[in-house]
C-alpha positions in Angstrom: -22.4 -37.3 -23.5 -19.4 -39.5 -23.7 -21.0 -41.9 -21.2 -24.1 -42.0 -23.5 -21.9 -42.9 -26.5 -20.1 -45.6 -24.4 -23.5 -47.1 -23.4 -24.5 -47.3 -27.1 -21.3 -49.0 -28.0 -21.6 -51.5 -25.1 -25.2 -52.3 -26.3 -24.0 -52.9 -29.9 -21.2 -55.2 -28.7 -23.4 -57.2 -26.3 -26.3 -57.5 -28.6 -23.9 -58.8 -31.3 -22.4 -61.2 -28.8 -25.7 -62.9 -27.8 -27.1 -63.0 -31.3 -26.2 -66.7 -31.8 -28.2 -67.6 -28.7 -31.9 -67.0 -29.6 -33.3 -67.5 -26.1 -31.0 -64.8 -24.8 -31.0 -62.6 -27.9 -34.8 -62.4 -27.6 -34.3 -60.1 -24.6 -32.9 -57.5 -27.0 -35.0 -58.0 -30.1 -36.8 -54.7 -29.8 -33.6 -52.6 -29.0 -31.9 -50.6 -31.7 -28.9 -48.7 -30.3 -28.7 -45.2 -31.9 -25.3 -45.7 -33.6 -25.5 -42.4 -35.4 -25.7 -40.6 -32.1 -22.6 -42.4 -30.8 -20.7 -41.5 -34.0 -21.7 -37.8 -33.6 -20.6 -37.7 -30.0 -17.3 -39.6 -30.7 -16.6 -37.1 -33.5 -17.0 -34.1 -31.3 -15.8 -35.2 -27.9 -12.6 -37.0 -26.8 -12.5 -39.9 -24.3 -11.1 -37.3 -21.8 -14.5 -35.4 -22.2 -13.0 -32.5 -24.1 -14.8 -30.9 -27.0 -12.6 -31.3 -30.1 -11.7 -28.7 -32.7 -13.3 -30.8 -35.4 -16.7 -30.7 -33.6 -17.7 -27.9 -35.8 -16.2 -25.6 -38.4 -17.1 -22.6 -36.3 -15.4 -24.0 -33.2 -12.3 -24.9 -35.2 -12.2 -21.3 -36.5 -12.8 -19.8 -33.1 -9.9 -21.8 -31.6 -7.6 -20.9 -34.4 -8.4 -17.2 -33.8 -7.8 -17.7 -30.1 -4.4 -19.2 -30.6 -3.4 -16.4 -33.0 -4.6 -13.8 -30.5 -2.7 -15.4 -27.7 0.4 -15.5 -29.8 0.1 -11.8 -30.7 -0.4 -11.0 -27.1 2.6 -13.0 -26.1 4.8 -11.2 -28.6 3.6 -7.8 -27.2 4.3 -8.9 -23.7 7.7 -10.3 -24.5 8.7 -7.0 -26.2 7.3 -5.1 -23.2 9.4 -7.1 -20.7 12.5 -6.5 -22.7 12.0 -2.7 -22.7 14.4 -1.0 -20.3 11.8 1.7 -19.7 9.5 -0.8 -17.9 12.1 -3.2 -16.5 13.3 -0.9 -13.7 9.8 -0.6 -12.3 9.0 -4.3 -12.1 9.1 -6.4 -8.9 10.0 -9.4 -11.1 10.5 -9.6 -14.9 7.5 -11.9 -15.4 3.9 -11.8 -16.6 1.0 -13.2 -14.7 -2.8 -13.2 -15.0 -5.5 -11.5 -12.9 -9.1 -12.0 -13.9 -8.1 -13.5 -17.2 -5.9 -10.5 -18.1 -2.2 -10.4 -18.5 -0.5 -8.1 -16.0 3.0 -7.2 -14.8 4.0 -7.0 -11.1 5.1 -3.4 -10.5 6.7 -2.1 -7.3 4.1 -0.2 -5.4 6.2 2.9 -5.2 6.4 3.1 -9.0 2.7 2.4 -9.7 2.3 5.9 -11.2 5.2 5.4 -13.6 3.5 2.5 -15.4 0.4 3.6 -17.4 -2.3 1.0 -17.2 -5.1 -0.5 -15.3 -4.5 -1.9 -11.7 -6.1 -5.3 -11.3 -4.7 -6.5 -8.0 -2.3 -5.9 -5.2 -0.1 -8.4 -3.2 -0.9 -9.2 0.3 2.1 -7.3 1.5 1.1 -4.2 -0.5 4.5 -4.0 -2.0 3.4 -5.1 -5.5 0.6 -3.9 -7.7 -0.5 -5.9 -10.8 -0.9 -3.6 -13.7 -2.2 -4.2 -17.2 0.0 -1.8 -19.3 -1.8 0.2 -21.9 0.5 -1.2 -24.5 -1.1 -4.6 -24.2 -4.7 -3.5 -23.4 -6.0 -4.0 -27.0 -4.2 -7.4 -27.4 -5.7 -8.5 -24.0 -9.1 -7.4 -25.3 -8.7 -9.5 -28.5 -7.8 -12.6 -26.5 -10.8 -12.1 -24.2 -13.1 -11.7 -27.2 -11.6 -14.8 -28.8 -12.1 -16.8 -25.5 -15.7 -15.7 -25.3 -16.3 -16.7 -29.0 -14.7 -20.1 -28.3 -16.9 -20.6 -25.2 -20.0 -19.8 -27.2 -19.1 -22.4 -29.9 -18.4 -25.1 -27.3 -21.8 -24.4 -25.8 -23.4 -24.6 -29.2 -21.8 -28.0 -29.9 -22.9 -29.4 -26.6 -26.4 -28.1 -27.0 -26.6 -29.7 -30.5 -25.5 -33.1 -29.2 -27.8 -32.8 -26.2 -30.7 -32.3 -28.6 -29.7 -35.4 -30.5 -29.7 -37.4 -27.3 -33.2 -36.0 -26.6 -34.4 -37.1 -30.1 -32.9 -40.6 -29.5 -34.5 -41.0 -26.1 -36.8 -43.9 -27.0 -34.0 -45.9 -28.6 -31.6 -45.2 -25.7 -34.3 -46.3 -23.2 -34.9 -49.5 -25.0 -31.2 -50.3 -25.3 -30.6 -49.6 -21.6 -33.6 -51.8 -20.7 -32.3 -54.6 -22.8 -28.8 -54.2 -21.3 -30.2 -54.5 -17.9 -32.2 -57.6 -18.8 -29.1 -59.3 -20.4 -27.0 -58.3 -17.4 -29.4 -60.0 -15.1 -29.4 -63.2 -17.2 -25.6 -63.3 -17.4 -25.3 -62.6 -13.7 -27.6 -65.6 -13.0 -25.5 -67.7 -15.3 -22.2 -66.7 -13.5 -23.8 -67.4 -10.1 -25.0 -70.8 -11.3 -21.6 -71.7 -12.6 -19.9 -70.5 -9.4 -22.1 -72.8 -7.3 -22.1 -75.6 -9.9 -25.8 -75.4 -9.8 -28.3 -77.7 -11.8 -31.8 -77.1 -12.9 -34.1 -78.5 -10.2 -36.6 -81.2 -10.9 -40.0 -80.0 -9.7 
């Protein structure tokens, strides 16, 4: 999508540049780059090809909810790690992720002491990664928020893709004109390089 917007902007710039030269400008006289499409894409997508929060109100809301859910989960996790009841069973006082869920590394011999869901085990078998029941609901909230955010991103991309489809004819004409002008300019550069002259037939 970003490449499509860049192509539209390139066409606008080149067509404006050759306008004072009627013989060359004629190659692009039927091309109308879809500027509205480029604006819509630039509004929704960054040059790094990331969908921006401002792409839609729904996406902005979904991401705000995701950030809030992640902050609440982090608070619960931090409080859990500080609790002396859990600390003595941990292999390390850290939190990691398994399958998109926050888990704590518990010494295998204490796996029964920590109530929760086992998601993984270390290669040595000395550590099990458990999602404590205390953060289960907070983990669920984050997961739901992630899915909602993903749905909104997909909706934005689908909407922009449909706009590209609608602008197909304008895009095709612009790309064709760009190719024609590119050929003319390449010929001119080659002629200059070789100090060529028009032959007398």
